[in-house]
C-alpha positions in Angstrom: -27.2 -13.1 34.2 -28.4 -12.8 30.9 -32.3 -13.7 30.7 -35.2 -14.3 28.1 -37.7 -11.6 27.7 -41.4 -12.2 27.2 -40.9 -12.1 23.6 -38.5 -14.2 23.2 -40.6 -16.8 25.2 -43.3 -16.0 23.0 -41.5 -16.8 19.6 -40.5 -20.0 20.8 -43.2 -21.6 22.0 -46.5 -20.1 19.6 -47.4 -23.3 18.0 -48.7 -21.4 14.8 -45.2 -19.9 14.4 -43.8 -21.5 11.3 -41.4 -23.9 11.3 -37.3 -22.7 10.7 -36.7 -23.5 6.7 -34.2 -27.1 6.9 -31.0 -27.1 7.0 -30.8 -28.3 3.4 -33.6 -28.2 0.4 -36.3 -30.7 1.5 -36.8 -33.3 -0.9 -39.2 -33.6 -3.6 -42.8 -35.4 -3.0 -42.9 -36.8 -6.3 -40.4 -39.8 -6.7 -42.1 -41.7 -2.9 -45.5 -40.2 -4.9 -44.8 -42.2 -7.7 -43.2 -45.4 -6.0 -46.4 -45.7 -3.9 -48.6 -45.2 -7.8 -46.3 -47.7 -9.3 -47.0 -50.2 -6.0 -50.7 -49.8 -6.2 -50.5 -50.8 -10.5 -48.7 -54.1 -9.7 -51.1 -54.7 -7.2 -53.8 -54.3 -10.3 -51.6 -56.7 -12.1 -51.5 -59.5 -9.4 -53.8 -62.2 -10.0 -56.9 -62.5 -7.9 -55.4 -65.3 -5.1 -52.2 -63.1 -4.5 -53.5 -59.7 -3.9 -54.6 -59.1 0.1 -58.4 -58.5 -0.6 -60.6 -57.3 -3.4 -58.9 -55.7 -6.7 -59.8 -52.2 -5.8 -59.2 -52.2 -2.1 -55.1 -51.7 -1.4 -55.0 -49.4 -4.0 -57.5 -47.3 -2.6 -56.3 -47.0 0.2 -52.6 -46.0 -0.7 -53.9 -43.8 -3.2 -56.1 -42.0 -0.2 -53.0 -42.0 2.2 -51.1 -40.6 -0.4 -53.2 -37.6 -1.2 -53.7 -37.2 2.5 -50.0 -36.6 2.3 -49.4 -35.0 -0.4 -52.2 -32.1 1.1 -50.8 -31.7 4.3 -47.1 -31.4 2.9 -47.1 -30.8 -1.0 -44.5 -31.1 -3.2 -41.3 -30.9 -0.7 -41.4 -33.2 2.8 -40.5 -30.5 4.9 -43.1 -30.0 7.2 -42.6 -32.5 10.3 -45.9 -33.1 11.9 -46.9 -35.7 14.3 -50.2 -36.4 11.7 -48.6 -36.6 8.6 -45.9 -39.2 9.9 -48.5 -41.0 11.4 -50.0 -41.6 7.8 -46.7 -42.1 6.1 -46.0 -45.4 8.1 -49.2 -46.6 7.7 -48.8 -46.2 4.2 -45.2 -48.0 4.0 -46.8 -50.6 6.7 -49.5 -51.2 4.0 -47.6 -51.5 1.2 -44.7 -53.9 3.0 -48.0 -56.2 4.5 -49.1 -55.9 0.7 -46.4 -57.2 -0.3 -45.5 -60.1 2.2 -49.2 -61.5 1.5 -48.3 -62.0 -2.1 -45.0 -63.4 -1.4 -46.9 -65.7 1.0 -49.8 -66.8 -1.4 -47.3 -67.4 -4.4 -45.1 -69.8 -2.7 -48.1 -71.7 -1.4 -49.8 -71.9 -4.8 -45.8 -73.1 -6.5 -46.0 -75.7 -3.4 -49.6 -76.3 -3.8 -50.3 -75.6 -8.0 -52.0 -72.4 -9.0 -53.3 -71.0 -11.8 -50.6 -68.9 -12.3 -47.9 -72.1 -11.7 -48.6 -74.0 -15.0 -47.8 -71.9 -17.3 -43.9 -70.1 -17.5 -45.1 -66.8 -19.0 -47.7 -66.5 -16.4 -45.8 -67.8 -13.5 -42.7 -64.8 -14.4 -44.8 -62.0 -14.8 -46.7 -62.9 -11.2 -43.8 -63.7 -9.7 -41.9 -60.3 -11.4 -44.9 -58.8 -10.3 -44.3 -59.8 -6.3 -40.6 -58.8 -6.6 -40.9 -55.3 -7.8 -43.7 -54.9 -5.3 -41.6 -55.9 -2.2 -38.1 -53.9 -3.7 -40.9 -50.3 -4.2 -42.2 -51.6 -0.6 -39.0 -51.8 1.4 -37.5 -49.3 -0.7 -40.4 -46.8 1.1 -39.7 -49.0 4.5 -36.3 -47.7 4.7 -37.2 -43.8 3.5 -39.5 -43.3 6.0 -37.8 -44.9 8.8 -34.4 -44.1 8.5 -33.4 -40.7 11.0 -36.9 -40.1 11.6 -37.7 -39.6 8.4 -37.4 -37.4 5.1 -39.4 -34.1 6.8 -36.7 -35.1 10.1 -33.9 -35.3 7.7 -34.3 -32.3 5.8 -34.1 -30.3 9.3 -31.2 -32.0 11.1 -29.5 -35.7 10.7 -28.3 -37.7 13.6 -24.4 -38.2 14.2 -25.3 -42.0 13.8 -28.0 -42.9 11.1 -30.0 -45.9 11.2 -28.4 -47.1 7.4 -25.0 -46.1 6.5 -24.4 -44.3 3.1 -21.1 -44.3 1.3 -21.4 -40.3 1.5 -21.7 -41.2 5.4 -18.9 -43.5 5.5 -15.8 -41.8 3.4 -14.5 -38.4 4.8 -12.9 -37.5 1.8 -16.2 -37.4 0.1 -16.5 -34.0 2.4 -20.1 -34.9 2.3 -21.0 -33.3 5.2 -24.3 -31.9 4.5 -25.0 -35.0 1.8 -28.6 -36.1 2.7 -30.0 -39.6 1.0 -32.9 -39.0 -1.6 -35.5 -41.6 -2.2 -33.5 -42.9 -4.8 -30.8 -43.7 -2.7 -33.0 -46.1 -0.5 -34.6 -47.4 -4.4 -31.5 -48.2 -5.3 -30.8 -50.0 -1.5 -33.8 -51.8 -1.7 -33.1 -53.2 -5.5 -29.4 -54.2 -5.0 -30.4 -55.8 -1.4 -33.1 -57.9 -3.5 -30.4 -59.2 -5.6 -27.3 -59.6 -3.8 -29.2 -60.9 -1.0 -26.7 -59.0 1.4 -25.9 -55.3 2.3 -23.3 -53.8 -0.9 -22.8 -50.4 -0.4 -25.1 -49.0 2.4 -24.5 -50.3 5.7 -27.2 -51.2 8.7 -26.2 -50.0 12.1 -29.4 -49.8 14.1 -31.0 -53.3 15.1 -34.5 -52.6 13.0 -32.2 -51.9 9.9 -30.5 -55.4 10.3 -33.9 -57.2 10.8 -35.2 -55.2 7.6 -33.0 -55.8 5.1 -32.6 -59.7 6.4 -36.3 -59.9 6.2 -36.3 -58.4 2.8 -33.1 -60.6 1.5 -34.6 -64.1 3.1 -38.2 -62.7 1.1 -36.1 -62.2 -2.4 -34.6 -65.0 -2.4 -37.8 -67.2 -1.3 -39.2 -65.6 -4.8 -36.0 -65.7 -6.8 -35.2 -69.3 -6.4 -39.0 -70.7 -6.2 -40.3 -68.5 -9.1 -37.1 -69.6 -11.4 -37.0 -72.9 -10.9 -40.9 -73.5 -11.4 -40.3 -71.5 -14.7 -37.9 -73.7 -15.8 -39.8 -77.3 -14.7 -42.7 -76.1 -16.6 -40.5 -74.9 -19.8 -39.0 -78.2 -19.5 
């Protein structure tokens, strides 16, 4: 019979012991940080009646959460922590809620009339900002929820991911150790908002199907109503 020595037990149960190195090089923090900053800038550019709260409220809250993430796990996303995970979820939830709120307010203005809906240029600028915000928000949502988040993906990929990329679906690509990066989720967010359906990334988990459906509906409403209104104003 083979037993564990006391030193083995202490080594595996010590909460202060450093985590093992990720199976693959962890993802750089900066692409995700740039996406959050870009979303905050788009929020600042929105008209007041399309923004959730005062002009500075959402960008400030998002900035503080981003600073907390960078402080806790700088440079590369590899540290698995319940606190950091909660901060990440709070950040992407805030981004998604802000984008959906702006979409609802834009629809209301288009139906009942608003200051930015009477000018084609102002309408296209506002509509484009709202649409871009939804793309960034949903891309970060996919990035954070798929396979336990970026830190978990760096250490281990599940046999069945929530979102299946071509590299995972095609054995001939020989991508056994491939890991999706933020750019892959940004591409997913963009194509789902333009094609209004899955393209090369297949949603496998129920939550992924629900989120992609919601994003397609939001994008369809924004593009359809904004373009129709802009054409009507120009005519």
